[in-house]
N, C-alpha and C positions, 0 to 999 in steps of 0.2 A: 207809243204810250197807250196802255189799256184804257178803255172807256166803256160806258154802258154795262151790260151784263157780262161778267167774266167767268162765272161758274153757275151751273144749273144742275141740281140733283133731282131726278125724276123716278117715280115708281111706275113701271110700265107693265101692262099685260100684253103678251104677244103670242101668236101661234108658234109652233115648233119650227116652222119654216118661214123665213130664212133663219139659219143657225146664227148663233151669237157673233162669231167672227165676221160674218158678212154684214150683220146689223151694225157692228162697231165701225167697220170700214165705210159703210154707207153714210152713217152720221158724221164721221170724221171729214167727209168731203164737202160738208155744208159750209157756207160762208162764215168766216170768223172763227171756225172751230180749229183749235190747236191740238186737242187731245180728247179722247173718249175712253172711259172705263166702264165696263159692264160686269155686274156681279149677278149670277143666277141665285135668286132667293128661294124660289119654290117652283116645282114642276108637277104637272098632272097629266092626264091622258091626252089633252088637246092643246094645252097652253103652258106658257112659262111666265113667271113673275120675275122681272129683272129690275135691278137698281142701276140707273144710268147716270154717270157723272160726265158732264160736258164742260170743258174749260176752253176759253179762248178770249177773243177781243171783240167787244161789241156784238155779242151773240144775239141773234134774232129769234126770240121765243116763238113767234108765229111760224117762221120757216121751219124750226125744229119740230113743232107740234104737227105741222102739215106733213113733214117727212116721216114722222113716226106713224101717222095714220095711213099714209101712202104705202108703207111697208107692213101694214096689217096690225099695228099696235094701237093701244089706247093708253093715255096717261091717266093713272089712278090718282096721283097726287104729285104736287111740287113740294119736295121735302127740304130743299135748301136753295137759296139764291144769293149770289154775291155780285154786287155792282160797284163800279167806281174804278179808280186807278190802282188800288192796292187790294191784294187778297186778304180778307179779314176772316180769320178762323173763329169758329164758335168757342166761347169761353165758358168753362165750368164755374158755376156760382154756388154759394152755400145752399141754395134752394134745390140744386141738382143732387 
């Protein structure tokens, strides 16, 4: 049964190397991680801006943050977090 953090969506700035497939595999090997999705958002001469979605069971945010930094990346923002036993999706409201 899932507990703790079960999804984290991050905006990350990283160098071109390592390439995205290696970055995804590296993050997928962290404790509690069941899946990783990476989307390239922007690329320039020396860096890439990527959106990383990590899903799993009892994700350790500190371990994920340290792993990203160890692989040359930096977190620009935490764009979504889901915690608990059930995946709760964002709901569109009239204000949206």
